Structures are given as C-alpha cells and as structure tokens.
MDTraj code that builds the backbone (N, CA, C; nanometers):
import mdtraj as md
import numpy as np

residues = "MET GLN THR ASN HIS ASP ASN ASN ARG ARG GLU VAL ILE ALA ILE THR ASN GLU PHE LEU SER LYS SER ALA ASP ARG LYS LEU TYR SER ILE THR PHE THR PRO HIS MET GLY SER VAL TRP SER ALA GLY ILE TRP SER ASN ILE ASN SER ARG GLU ASP TYR VAL LEU ASP LEU PHE ASP LEU PHE GLU LEU SER LEU ASN ARG LYS LEU PHE ASN ASN TRP LYS ARG ARG GLY SER LYS PRO ALA PHE SER LEU GLY ALA VAL GLU HIS TYR GLU LYS ASN SER SER ASN LEU VAL ALA PRO HIS ILE HIS GLY ILE LEU ALA ILE ASP LEU ALA PHE VAL THR VAL LEU GLU ASP GLN LEU THR PRO THR GLY GLY ARG ARG ARG LEU ASP LEU ASP CYS LEU LYS GLY THR PRO TRP VAL ALA LYS ARG HIS LEU VAL HIS SER ILE VAL ILE GLU PRO LEU ILE THR GLN GLU ASP LEU GLU ARG TRP SER ASN TYR SER PHE ASP ILE LYS LYS LEU THR PHE ASN THR THR THR ARG GLY THR ARG ASN ALA ASP TYR LYS LEU CYS ARG ILE GLY".split()
xyz = np.array([
    [-4.8301, 1.7649, -2.5457],
    [-4.7619, 1.6680, -2.6212],
    [-4.8125, 1.5195, -2.5959],
    [-4.8300, 1.4519, -2.6927],
    [-4.8758, 1.3223, -2.6806],
    [-4.7800, 1.2177, -2.6631],
    [-4.7972, 1.1217, -2.5715],
    [-4.6987, 1.0214, -2.5486],
    [-4.7327, 0.8891, -2.6088],
    [-4.6546, 0.7903, -2.6061],
    [-4.6852, 0.6534, -2.6408],
    [-4.7901, 0.5965, -2.5578],
    [-4.7815, 0.6351, -2.4329],
    [-4.8835, 0.5893, -2.3355],
    [-5.0270, 0.6308, -2.3781],
    [-5.0334, 0.7608, -2.4142],
    [-5.1654, 0.8216, -2.4626],
    [-5.2150, 0.7554, -2.5777],
    [-5.1236, 0.7265, -2.6773],
    [-5.1541, 0.6658, -2.7978],
    [-5.2007, 0.5206, -2.7684],
    [-5.1332, 0.4474, -2.6947],
    [-5.1645, 0.3210, -2.6582],
    [-5.3053, 0.3143, -2.5807],
    [-5.3157, 0.4010, -2.4890],
    [-5.4525, 0.4124, -2.4214],
    [-5.5649, 0.4369, -2.5263],
    [-5.5370, 0.5129, -2.6127],
    [-5.6635, 0.5612, -2.7098],
    [-5.6918, 0.4229, -2.8065],
    [-5.5771, 0.3565, -2.8418],
    [-5.5939, 0.2482, -2.9254],
    [-5.6537, 0.1278, -2.8450],
    [-5.6225, 0.1052, -2.7258],
    [-5.6750, -0.0024, -2.6417],
    [-5.8253, 0.0245, -2.6270],
    [-5.8560, 0.1639, -2.5966],
    [-6.0125, 0.1942, -2.5821],
    [-6.0845, 0.1787, -2.7011],
    [-6.0112, 0.2126, -2.8168],
    [-6.0925, 0.1985, -2.9594],
    [-6.1161, 0.0393, -2.9819],
    [-6.0236, -0.0433, -2.9598],
    [-6.0347, -0.1804, -2.9832],
    [-6.1317, -0.2369, -2.8947],
    [-6.1201, -0.1991, -2.7675],
    [-6.2224, -0.2574, -2.6649],
    [-6.3638, -0.2195, -2.7062],
    [-6.3782, -0.0927, -2.7375],
    [-6.5123, -0.0579, -2.7703],
    [-6.5573, -0.1144, -2.8950],
    [-6.4730, -0.1494, -2.9971],
    [-6.5095, -0.2204, -3.1215],
    [-6.5576, -0.3597, -3.0755],
    [-6.4879, -0.4345, -3.0005],
    [-6.5205, -0.5654, -2.9501],
    [-6.6420, -0.5639, -2.8739],
    [-6.6653, -0.4631, -2.7735],
    [-6.7992, -0.4575, -2.7127],
    [-6.9202, -0.4276, -2.8106],
    [-6.8916, -0.3622, -2.9196],
    [-7.0087, -0.3428, -2.9966],
    [-7.0472, -0.4624, -3.0824],
    [-6.9460, -0.5405, -3.1077],
    [-6.9625, -0.6633, -3.1811],
    [-7.0382, -0.7701, -3.0904],
    [-7.0096, -0.7586, -2.9569],
    [-7.0597, -0.8452, -2.8606],
    [-7.1804, -0.7996, -2.7783],
    [-7.2589, -0.7156, -2.8461],
    [-7.3670, -0.6485, -2.7642],
    [-7.4717, -0.7527, -2.7244],
    [-7.4971, -0.8515, -2.8137],
    [-7.5994, -0.9578, -2.7997],
    [-7.5386, -1.0786, -2.7434],
    [-7.4261, -1.0805, -2.6699],
    [-7.3624, -1.1955, -2.6085],
    [-7.3318, -1.1698, -2.4662],
    [-7.3235, -1.2997, -2.4074],
    [-7.2852, -1.2835, -2.2558],
    [-7.1191, -1.2772, -2.2512],
    [-7.0746, -1.1896, -2.1640],
    [-6.9324, -1.1645, -2.1535],
    [-6.8694, -1.2501, -2.0284],
    [-6.7624, -1.2987, -2.0403],
    [-6.6819, -1.3701, -1.9270],
    [-6.5439, -1.3203, -1.9298],
    [-6.4928, -1.3222, -1.8124],
    [-6.3433, -1.3034, -1.7926],
    [-6.2876, -1.4299, -1.8294],
    [-6.1641, -1.4272, -1.8819],
    [-6.0941, -1.5504, -1.9132],
    [-5.9378, -1.5376, -1.8746],
    [-5.8890, -1.6357, -1.8100],
    [-5.7415, -1.6288, -1.7924],
    [-5.6995, -1.7774, -1.8392],
    [-5.6229, -1.7877, -1.9397],
    [-5.5742, -1.8894, -2.0060],
    [-5.4209, -1.9030, -1.9717],
    [-5.3963, -2.0143, -1.9016],
    [-5.2471, -2.0326, -1.8450],
    [-5.1844, -2.1610, -1.8986],
    [-5.0768, -2.1657, -1.9782],
    [-5.0175, -2.3008, -1.9963],
    [-4.9332, -2.3326, -1.8817],
    [-4.8832, -2.4584, -1.8835],
    [-4.7921, -2.5095, -1.7794],
    [-4.6660, -2.4472, -1.8024],
    [-4.6150, -2.4085, -1.6813],
    [-4.4758, -2.3322, -1.6999],
    [-4.3732, -2.4365, -1.7601],
    [-4.3874, -2.5751, -1.7185],
    [-4.2990, -2.6614, -1.7760],
    [-4.3057, -2.6831, -1.9164],
    [-4.4086, -2.6536, -1.9721],
    [-4.4358, -2.6714, -2.1136],
    [-4.3557, -2.5745, -2.1928],
    [-4.3644, -2.4461, -2.1302],
    [-4.2803, -2.3314, -2.1919],
    [-4.1371, -2.3715, -2.1746],
    [-4.0859, -2.4105, -2.0630],
    [-3.9404, -2.4329, -2.0493],
    [-3.9096, -2.5455, -2.1544],
    [-3.9916, -2.6478, -2.1738],
    [-3.9599, -2.7636, -2.2468],
    [-3.9450, -2.7245, -2.4087],
    [-4.0231, -2.6243, -2.4351],
    [-4.0325, -2.5632, -2.5662],
    [-3.9057, -2.4859, -2.5924],
    [-3.8211, -2.4591, -2.4843],
    [-3.6943, -2.3869, -2.5024],
    [-3.7153, -2.2357, -2.5476],
    [-3.8204, -2.1886, -2.4904],
    [-3.8557, -2.0419, -2.5332],
    [-3.8703, -1.9479, -2.4068],
    [-3.8313, -2.0018, -2.3021],
    [-3.8713, -1.9221, -2.1742],
    [-3.8275, -1.7743, -2.1787],
    [-3.7171, -1.7396, -2.2399],
    [-3.6767, -1.5982, -2.2341],
    [-3.6940, -1.5273, -2.3685],
    [-3.7477, -1.5965, -2.4581],
    [-3.7810, -1.5293, -2.5943],
    [-3.9162, -1.4828, -2.5940],
    [-3.9470, -1.3585, -2.5677],
    [-4.0868, -1.2962, -2.5468],
    [-4.1719, -1.3376, -2.6785],
    [-4.1239, -1.3031, -2.8099],
    [-4.1913, -1.3265, -2.9084],
    [-4.2399, -1.4752, -2.9356],
    [-4.1423, -1.5714, -2.9125],
    [-4.1800, -1.7129, -2.9172],
    [-4.2755, -1.7516, -2.8061],
    [-4.2605, -1.6973, -2.6739],
    [-4.3563, -1.7144, -2.5736],
    [-4.5044, -1.6649, -2.6199],
    [-4.5015, -1.5592, -2.6787],
    [-4.6307, -1.4996, -2.7219],
    [-4.6958, -1.5930, -2.8239],
    [-4.6257, -1.6309, -2.9293],
    [-4.6685, -1.7135, -3.0182],
    [-4.7110, -1.8474, -2.9632],
    [-4.6398, -1.9037, -2.8719],
    [-4.6732, -2.0343, -2.8151],
    [-4.8136, -2.0214, -2.7432],
    [-4.8260, -1.9281, -2.6524],
    [-4.9668, -1.9085, -2.5876],
    [-5.0795, -1.8727, -2.6712],
    [-5.0517, -1.8037, -2.7818],
    [-5.1472, -1.7554, -2.8718],
    [-5.1904, -1.8858, -2.9539],
    [-5.0943, -1.9667, -3.0024],
    [-5.1273, -2.0839, -3.0790],
    [-5.2160, -2.1721, -2.9914],
    [-5.1775, -2.1901, -2.8703],
    [-5.2571, -2.2798, -2.7850],
    [-5.4066, -2.2259, -2.7713],
    [-5.4069, -2.0811, -2.7549],
    [-5.5316, -2.0328, -2.7305],
    [-5.6098, -2.0426, -2.8562],
    [-5.5582, -2.0130, -2.9796],
    [-5.6405, -2.0341, -3.1036],
    [-5.6948, -2.1633, -3.1134],
    [-5.6198, -2.2706, -3.0767],
    [-5.6763, -2.4098, -3.0908],
    [-5.7782, -2.4246, -2.9894],
    [-5.7629, -2.3678, -2.8683],
    [-5.8664, -2.3769, -2.7715],
    [-6.0020, -2.3083, -2.8112],
    [-5.9907, -2.1917, -2.8722],
    [-6.1029, -2.1201, -2.9243],
    [-6.1689, -2.1941, -3.0401],
    [-6.1035, -2.2488, -3.1355],
    [-6.1496, -2.3202, -3.2333],
    [-6.2380, -2.4486, -3.1714],
    [-6.1629, -2.5120, -3.0817],
    [-6.2266, -2.6362, -3.0339],
    [-6.3474, -2.6002, -2.9460],
    [-6.3458, -2.4869, -2.8633],
    [-6.4617, -2.4411, -2.8029],
    [-6.5803, -2.4109, -2.8931],
    [-6.5429, -2.3499, -3.0112],
    [-6.6562, -2.3213, -3.0980],
    [-6.7217, -2.4464, -3.1527],
    [-6.6204, -2.5535, -3.1778],
    [-6.6842, -2.6631, -3.2348],
    [-6.7662, -2.7441, -3.1195],
    [-6.7203, -2.7261, -2.9977],
    [-6.8090, -2.7821, -2.8953],
    [-6.9360, -2.7289, -2.8693],
    [-6.9450, -2.5965, -2.8846],
    [-7.0536, -2.5226, -2.8604],
    [-7.1586, -2.5406, -2.9825],
    [-7.1080, -2.5444, -3.1063],
    [-7.1916, -2.5510, -3.2237],
    [-7.1007, -2.6066, -3.3409],
    [-7.1215, -2.7395, -3.3622],
    [-7.0196, -2.8089, -3.4406],
    [-7.0155, -2.7516, -3.5849],
    [-7.1270, -2.7041, -3.6523],
    [-7.1238, -2.6518, -3.7731],
    [-7.1261, -2.4930, -3.7743],
    [-7.0517, -2.4312, -3.6857],
    [-7.0528, -2.2857, -3.6714],
    [-7.0190, -2.2149, -3.7971],
    [-6.9278, -2.2835, -3.8790],
    [-6.8904, -2.1946, -4.0049],
    [-7.0078, -2.2006, -4.0992],
    [-7.0948, -2.2858, -4.1009],
    [-7.2153, -2.2726, -4.1918],
    [-7.3140, -2.1631, -4.1334],
    [-7.3143, -2.1619, -3.9978],
    [-7.3968, -2.0599, -3.9320],
    [-7.3635, -1.9248, -3.9713],
    [-7.2434, -1.8844, -3.9936],
    [-7.2000, -1.7468, -4.0414],
    [-7.1427, -1.6761, -3.9286],
    [-7.1450, -1.7108, -3.8023],
    [-7.0793, -1.6391, -3.6971],
    [-7.0373, -1.7400, -3.5896],
    [-6.9219, -1.7087, -3.5353],
    [-6.8749, -1.7879, -3.4151],
    [-6.9570, -1.7786, -3.2903],
    [-6.9884, -1.8946, -3.2311],
    [-7.0518, -1.8919, -3.0967],
    [-6.9810, -1.8207, -2.9874],
    [-6.8200, -1.8329, -3.0019],
    [-6.7391, -1.7514, -2.9073],
    [-6.6311, -1.6819, -2.9879],
    [-6.6050, -1.5664, -2.9421],
    [-6.4883, -1.4979, -2.9778],
    [-6.4385, -1.4098, -2.8534],
    [-6.3066, -1.3546, -2.8657],
    [-6.2447, -1.2971, -2.7520],
    [-6.1575, -1.1787, -2.7869],
    [-6.1411, -1.1183, -2.6760],
    [-6.0318, -0.9956, -2.6759],
    [-5.9344, -1.0177, -2.5584],
    [-5.8050, -1.0255, -2.5846],
    [-5.7134, -1.0573, -2.4788],
    [-5.5791, -1.0047, -2.4992],
    [-5.5208, -1.0094, -2.3800],
    [-5.3680, -0.9557, -2.3738],
    [-5.2705, -1.0668, -2.3092],
    [-5.1653, -1.0694, -2.3630],
    [-5.0768, -1.1726, -2.3114],
    [-4.9655, -1.1087, -2.2089],
    [-4.9675, -1.1698, -2.0903],
    [-4.8937, -1.1165, -2.0037],
    [-4.7613, -1.2116, -1.9642],
    [-4.6379, -1.1525, -1.9390],
    [-4.5218, -1.2450, -1.9399],
    [-4.4723, -1.2244, -1.8010],
    [-4.4875, -1.1105, -1.7173],
    [-4.4135, -1.1002, -1.5968],
    [-4.5105, -1.0895, -1.4898],
    [-4.4496, -1.1249, -1.3629],
    [-4.5218, -1.0984, -1.2405],
    [-4.5674, -0.9639, -1.2287],
    [-4.6848, -0.9483, -1.1511],
    [-4.7226, -0.8111, -1.1242],
    [-4.6142, -0.7345, -1.0422],
    [-4.5976, -0.6140, -1.0905],
    [-4.4972, -0.5343, -1.0098],
    [-4.3604, -0.5836, -0.9939],
    [-4.3124, -0.6575, -1.1201],
    [-4.1876, -0.7210, -1.1009],
    [-4.1292, -0.7445, -1.2435],
    [-4.0048, -0.7862, -1.2560],
    [-3.9467, -0.8136, -1.3925],
    [-3.9168, -0.9572, -1.4017],
    [-3.9849, -1.0473, -1.3067],
    [-3.9554, -1.1875, -1.3084],
    [-4.0534, -1.2318, -1.4151],
    [-4.0027, -1.3449, -1.5012],
    [-4.0954, -1.3964, -1.5968],
    [-4.1859, -1.5091, -1.5278],
    [-4.3156, -1.5206, -1.5696],
    [-4.3849, -1.6188, -1.5356],
    [-4.4481, -1.6922, -1.6529],
    [-4.5091, -1.7944, -1.6471],
    [-4.5543, -1.8641, -1.7726],
    [-4.6473, -1.7534, -1.8381],
    [-4.6168, -1.7407, -1.9747],
    [-4.7063, -1.6395, -2.0600],
    [-4.8520, -1.6900, -2.0467],
    [-4.9359, -1.6021, -2.0297],
    [-5.0790, -1.6251, -2.0024],
    [-5.1585, -1.5107, -2.0612],
    [-5.2885, -1.5450, -2.0981],
    [-5.3746, -1.4436, -2.1467],
    [-5.4761, -1.4108, -2.0531],
    [-5.5070, -1.2872, -2.0321],
    [-5.6187, -1.2173, -1.9674],
    [-5.7159, -1.1706, -2.0742],
    [-5.8338, -1.1876, -2.0761],
    [-5.9267, -1.1549, -2.1753],
    [-6.0754, -1.1559, -2.1407],
    [-6.1435, -1.1184, -2.2448],
    [-6.2856, -1.1213, -2.2311],
    [-6.3368, -1.2148, -2.3371],
    [-6.4154, -1.3162, -2.2937],
    [-6.4749, -1.4104, -2.3950],
    [-6.6166, -1.3641, -2.4092],
    [-6.6673, -1.3740, -2.5343],
    [-6.8008, -1.3247, -2.5636],
    [-6.8749, -1.4643, -2.6278],
    [-6.9835, -1.4962, -2.5532],
    [-7.0613, -1.6232, -2.5946],
    [-7.1862, -1.5816, -2.6432],
    [-7.2292, -1.6318, -2.7487],
    [-7.3687, -1.6190, -2.8111],
    [-7.4510, -1.6739, -2.7085],
    [-7.5595, -1.5974, -2.6873],
    [-7.6755, -1.6332, -2.5807],
    [-7.7128, -1.7693, -2.5893],
    [-7.7313, -1.8237, -2.7086],
    [-7.7898, -1.9574, -2.7393],
    [-7.6988, -2.0672, -2.6847],
    [-7.5722, -2.0516, -2.6468],
    [-7.4703, -2.1394, -2.6033],
    [-7.4213, -2.1183, -2.4633],
    [-7.4729, -2.0306, -2.3993],
    [-7.4377, -2.0044, -2.2581],
    [-7.4385, -2.1262, -2.1686],
    [-7.5610, -2.1921, -2.1822],
    [-7.5784, -2.3013, -2.0843],
    [-7.4760, -2.4173, -2.1223],
    [-7.4493, -2.4311, -2.2449],
    [-7.3494, -2.5487, -2.2954],
    [-7.2202, -2.5059, -2.2296],
    [-7.1786, -2.3868, -2.2286],
    [-7.0518, -2.3498, -2.1734],
    [-7.0387, -2.3657, -2.0202],
    [-7.1490, -2.2988, -1.9663],
    [-7.1600, -2.3072, -1.8065],
    [-7.1598, -2.4389, -1.7570],
    [-7.2218, -2.5455, -1.8260],
    [-7.2130, -2.6749, -1.7948],
    [-7.0808, -2.7306, -1.7892],
    [-6.9776, -2.6770, -1.8353],
    [-6.8447, -2.7356, -1.8442],
    [-6.7665, -2.6624, -1.7464],
    [-6.8093, -2.5700, -1.6716],
    [-6.7395, -2.5043, -1.5478],
    [-6.7432, -2.5680, -1.4179],
    [-6.6356, -2.5775, -1.3644],
    [-6.6186, -2.6518, -1.2230],
    [-6.5856, -2.5487, -1.1302],
    [-6.6521, -2.5356, -1.0198],
    [-6.6019, -2.4518, -0.9031],
    [-6.4903, -2.5127, -0.8443],
    [-6.3686, -2.4203, -0.8259],
    [-6.2472, -2.4732, -0.7779],
    [-6.1841, -2.3624, -0.7040],
    [-6.1760, -2.3712, -0.5561],
    [-6.1061, -2.2723, -0.4935],
    [-6.1752, -2.1198, -0.5028],
    [-6.3071, -2.1300, -0.5172],
    [-6.3691, -1.9790, -0.5343],
    [-6.3797, -1.9402, -0.6656],
    [-6.3161, -2.0062, -0.7734],
    [-6.3262, -1.9772, -0.9120],
    [-6.3861, -2.0778, -0.9841],
    [-6.4221, -2.0508, -1.1039],
    [-6.4791, -2.1439, -1.1865],
    [-6.3695, -2.1846, -1.3101],
    [-6.3358, -2.3099, -1.3112],
    [-6.2405, -2.3422, -1.4117],
    [-6.3089, -2.4343, -1.5195],
    [-6.2705, -2.4179, -1.6399],
    [-6.3066, -2.5019, -1.7437],
    [-6.2598, -2.6493, -1.7315],
    [-6.3384, -2.7382, -1.7427],
    [-6.2888, -2.8738, -1.7407],
    [-6.2061, -2.8946, -1.8607],
    [-6.0811, -2.9043, -1.8509],
    [-5.9922, -2.9245, -1.9685],
    [-6.0080, -3.0399, -2.0514],
    [-6.0958, -3.1449, -1.9980],
    [-6.1124, -3.2577, -2.0913],
    [-6.2543, -3.2547, -2.1511],
    [-6.3166, -3.1408, -2.1372],
    [-6.4643, -3.1261, -2.1967],
    [-6.4622, -3.1065, -2.3466],
    [-6.3438, -3.0922, -2.4064],
    [-6.3333, -3.0583, -2.5522],
    [-6.3017, -3.1938, -2.6281],
    [-6.3402, -3.3042, -2.5718],
    [-6.3069, -3.4296, -2.6365],
    [-6.3547, -3.4286, -2.7845],
    [-6.2967, -3.4935, -2.8840],
    [-6.3424, -3.4905, -3.0104],
    [-6.3094, -3.3816, -3.0934],
    [-6.2125, -3.2892, -3.0384],
    [-6.1786, -3.1791, -3.1005],
    [-6.0313, -3.1749, -3.1232],
    [-5.9719, -3.0868, -3.1954],
    [-5.8183, -3.0791, -3.1965],
    [-5.7523, -3.0538, -3.0763],
    [-5.8403, -3.0026, -2.9825],
    [-5.7684, -2.9504, -2.8449],
    [-5.7115, -3.0767, -2.7638],
    [-5.7590, -3.1932, -2.7872],
    [-5.7247, -3.3117, -2.7161],
    [-5.5657, -3.3335, -2.7258],
    [-5.5113, -3.3035, -2.8530],
    [-5.3651, -3.3348, -2.8514],
    [-5.2848, -3.2281, -2.7742],
    [-5.3410, -3.1185, -2.7428],
    [-5.2519, -3.0217, -2.6606],
    [-5.3013, -2.9947, -2.5223],
    [-5.4083, -3.0465, -2.4833],
    [-5.4666, -3.0132, -2.3551],
    [-5.3614, -3.0358, -2.2475],
    [-5.2738, -3.1169, -2.2683],
    [-5.1735, -3.1518, -2.1458],
    [-5.0708, -3.0366, -2.1326],
    [-5.0833, -2.9430, -2.2290],
    [-4.9830, -2.8280, -2.2214],
    [-5.0312, -2.7162, -2.1384],
    [-5.1658, -2.7244, -2.1071],
    [-5.2327, -2.6050, -2.0426],
    [-5.2675, -2.6326, -1.8942],
    [-5.2210, -2.5351, -1.8065],
    [-5.2393, -2.5639, -1.6626],
    [-5.3872, -2.5303, -1.6265],
    [-5.4391, -2.4234, -1.6752],
    [-5.5795, -2.3811, -1.6327],
    [-5.6405, -2.2861, -1.7376],
    [-5.7799, -2.2967, -1.7252],
    [-5.8424, -2.1913, -1.7960],
    [-5.9627, -2.1545, -1.7077],
    [-5.9559, -2.0270, -1.6619],
    [-6.0461, -1.9748, -1.5534],
    [-6.1370, -1.8889, -1.6402],
    [-6.2808, -1.9020, -1.6160],
    [-6.3703, -1.8337, -1.6845],
    [-6.4765, -1.7903, -1.5822],
    [-6.5021, -1.6711, -1.5676],
    [-6.6077, -1.6128, -1.4776],
    [-6.7005, -1.5227, -1.5470],
    [-6.8311, -1.5181, -1.5136],
    [-6.9239, -1.4293, -1.5939],
    [-6.8928, -1.2762, -1.5490],
    [-6.8938, -1.1884, -1.6409],
    [-6.9039, -1.0441, -1.6119],
    [-7.0392, -1.0099, -1.6159],
    [-7.0905, -0.9840, -1.4947],
    [-7.2393, -0.9557, -1.4754],
    [-7.2684, -0.8156, -1.4855],
    [-7.1947, -0.7253, -1.4246],
    [-7.2323, -0.5828, -1.4220],
    [-7.1371, -0.5065, -1.5035],
    [-7.1616, -0.3826, -1.5364],
    [-7.0726, -0.2914, -1.5954],
    [-6.9597, -0.2759, -1.5125],
    [-6.9635, -0.2650, -1.3889],
    [-6.8555, -0.2632, -1.3001],
    [-6.7497, -0.3823, -1.3111],
    [-6.8135, -0.4973, -1.3258],
    [-6.7292, -0.6208, -1.3426],
    [-6.6556, -0.6025, -1.4699],
    [-6.7156, -0.5712, -1.5657],
    [-6.6482, -0.5447, -1.7090],
    [-6.5396, -0.4376, -1.7039],
    [-6.5714, -0.3301, -1.6397],
    [-6.4646, -0.2263, -1.6329],
    [-6.3442, -0.2632, -1.5530],
    [-6.3747, -0.3326, -1.4363],
    [-6.2696, -0.3762, -1.3412],
    [-6.1775, -0.4772, -1.4127],
    [-6.2364, -0.5720, -1.4787],
    [-6.1677, -0.6900, -1.5540],
    [-6.0886, -0.6213, -1.6589],
    [-6.1444, -0.5138, -1.7496],
    [-6.0735, -0.4661, -1.8486],
    [-5.9558, -0.3918, -1.8101],
    [-5.9627, -0.3113, -1.6997],
    [-5.8588, -0.2248, -1.6462],
    [-5.7456, -0.3424, -1.5917],
    [-5.7868, -0.4533, -1.5411],
    [-5.6807, -0.5547, -1.4801],
    [-5.6045, -0.6060, -1.6180],
    [-5.6880, -0.6607, -1.7214],
    [-5.6429, -0.7297, -1.8323],
    [-5.5655, -0.6472, -1.9217],
    [-5.5998, -0.5183, -1.9481],
    [-5.5450, -0.4248, -2.0473],
    [-5.4673, -0.3006, -1.9761],
    [-5.3971, -0.3392, -1.8806],
    [-5.3095, -0.2431, -1.7946],
    [-5.2381, -0.1470, -1.8939],
    [-5.2808, -0.0279, -1.9254],
    [-5.2303, 0.0518, -2.0166],
    [-5.0775, 0.0887, -1.9763],
    [-5.0581, 0.1062, -1.8478],
    [-4.9238, 0.1323, -1.8093],
    [-4.8179, 0.0354, -1.8361],
    [-4.8576, -0.0923, -1.8530],
    [-4.7616, -0.1906, -1.8872],
    [-4.7660, -0.2278, -2.0299],
    [-4.8409, -0.1710, -2.1212],
    [-4.8296, -0.1993, -2.2574],
    [-4.6848, -0.1666, -2.3212],
    [-4.6197, -0.2629, -2.3820],
    [-4.5017, -0.2379, -2.4482],
    [-4.4920, -0.2017, -2.5831],
    [-4.6032, -0.2183, -2.6549],
    [-4.6032, -0.1687, -2.7851],
    [-4.7521, -0.1510, -2.8394],
    [-4.7849, -0.0865, -2.9433],
    [-4.9263, -0.0758, -2.9671],
    [-4.9988, -0.2084, -2.9931],
    [-5.1259, -0.2029, -2.9704],
    [-5.2010, -0.3176, -3.0014],
    [-5.2027, -0.3440, -3.1564],
    [-5.2138, -0.4765, -3.1753],
    [-5.2234, -0.5216, -3.3129],
    [-5.3246, -0.6291, -3.3178],
    [-5.3566, -0.6538, -3.4484],
    [-5.4556, -0.7592, -3.4706],
    [-5.3832, -0.8853, -3.4981],
    [-5.4381, -1.0063, -3.4443],
    [-5.3789, -1.1226, -3.4755],
    [-5.4947, -1.1961, -3.5544],
    [-5.4692, -1.2182, -3.6658],
    [-5.5943, -1.2789, -3.7296],
    [-5.5398, -1.4199, -3.7904],
    [-5.5910, -1.5354, -3.7485],
    [-5.5502, -1.6582, -3.8029],
    [-5.6731, -1.7331, -3.8467],
    [-5.6631, -1.8565, -3.9026],
    [-5.7785, -1.9289, -3.9551],
    [-5.8849, -1.9427, -3.8416],
    [-5.8352, -1.9482, -3.7165],
    [-5.9179, -1.9773, -3.5992],
    [-5.9692, -1.8685, -3.5266],
    [-5.9056, -1.7586, -3.5180],
    [-5.9473, -1.6571, -3.4295],
    [-5.9131, -1.5082, -3.4968],
    [-6.0117, -1.4192, -3.4547],
    [-5.9868, -1.2858, -3.4867],
    [-6.0015, -1.1906, -3.3629],
    [-5.9012, -1.2085, -3.2759],
    [-5.9091, -1.1407, -3.1508],
    [-5.8030, -1.0414, -3.1529],
    [-5.8106, -0.9364, -3.0817],
    [-5.7094, -0.8343, -3.0787],
    [-5.6024, -0.8741, -2.9503],
    [-5.4906, -0.8122, -2.9848],
    [-5.3890, -0.8672, -2.8940],
    [-5.3049, -0.7452, -2.8371],
    [-5.2848, -0.7369, -2.7057],
    [-5.2041, -0.6398, -2.6621],
    [-5.0955, -0.7150, -2.5814],
    [-4.9787, -0.6813, -2.5879],
    [-4.8673, -0.7553, -2.5043],
    [-4.8498, -0.6777, -2.3789],
    [-4.8639, -0.7368, -2.2588],
    [-4.8331, -0.6733, -2.1192],
    [-4.7022, -0.7052, -2.0772],
    [-4.6395, -0.6212, -2.0265],
    [-4.5009, -0.6367, -1.9652],
    [-4.3842, -0.6583, -2.0537],
])
top = md.Topology()
chain = top.add_chain()
for i, resn in enumerate(residues, 1):
    res = top.add_residue(resn, chain, resSeq=i)
    for name in ("N", "CA", "C"):
        top.add_atom(name, md.element.get_by_symbol(name[0]), res)
traj = md.Trajectory(xyz[None], top)
C-alpha cells in the first residue's frame, strides 16, 4: 500500500531530477535564504504558514530577479536565466514544533559564464560564505534588502555534496503536502514546504 510519504518522495525525486537535467551545464550551489525574524513579526504573519510562505517566496523571487540582472543585465534577450533554483521553505526548528523565521533551503544553478561574477560577491563569514547583501545595487532588491538576515551560498562540488544537501533541504519525512510549482514573472522554481 502506497502512503503519502511514498508519493511525496517520488514527486520530490522527479522534480529534483528534472531540475538537475536542466542544470547539467551549470555550477550548483547550496543556498539558504533567511529573512529577519523581526520582519516576519512586523508583517503580522508569524503564525500564518501560508502568509509566511508567500512572504519568504516573494522576497526570494525579488532576490533571484535582481541576481539575474546583476549577473547579466539583458538576460531576457539572451533567452535563458543566468541563475535559477530549486528550493523548500522551512518554518520550524529541526526536531521541534517551534516556529522560526521562514527560510529557504535550496540549490542554485549558475550558468558557467557567470560563476566568477557570483563568487566575487561572496564573503567568508564564520566558516561559511555569505552573499554581500548590498551587492545588488541598482536592482529592485535594494528596496527589500533590509528585510533579509542572510543569504548563505556554498558550492556543491561533488555528487556527495549534492546528495547530502538535497537530503537536508528536501527532508521527505517533514513534507506536509505534495510539491507544487510556483511560477511567477521572476522565477520558475519548485517548492516543497517543510514542517
């Protein structure tokens, strides 16, 4: 007998494989995108899961649009985005029912021609590399940058790195509903809600 867990697992695997096939000629990075906890409180949405999810995804959409503009200003004419992602929104502390700031764990795929531009914006901090939140000047990001606590980006160098990060990001045991596609004018990434 098949369970929701089995169905979710198959769907996450299919979506991940589809993402990886589209990013075969790109460099992959882990990404953790975290807004300030206070900005979620101030928005009055702390305990509303759907609103929290919309909030963090809207911020991420704006970040991804701005990152694409930074990497290649005329990316729409080019026909493909320099950067796209696969991610999951997490709402709870690990092994707990306590809410934390909603945040995204995911995989960022960067066109090889733009890897150096991205990596020049990463600053080592406490053993991790964080994106300089002010690096996207001149883009729509500037108006919302103050709402974000951190963006941690690390290269996924080996297949082991990719598998370990995928297992962490898309923890099947914690999926609360089937994966869906969130398509907006800015992003076409897949979404799993965790927790």
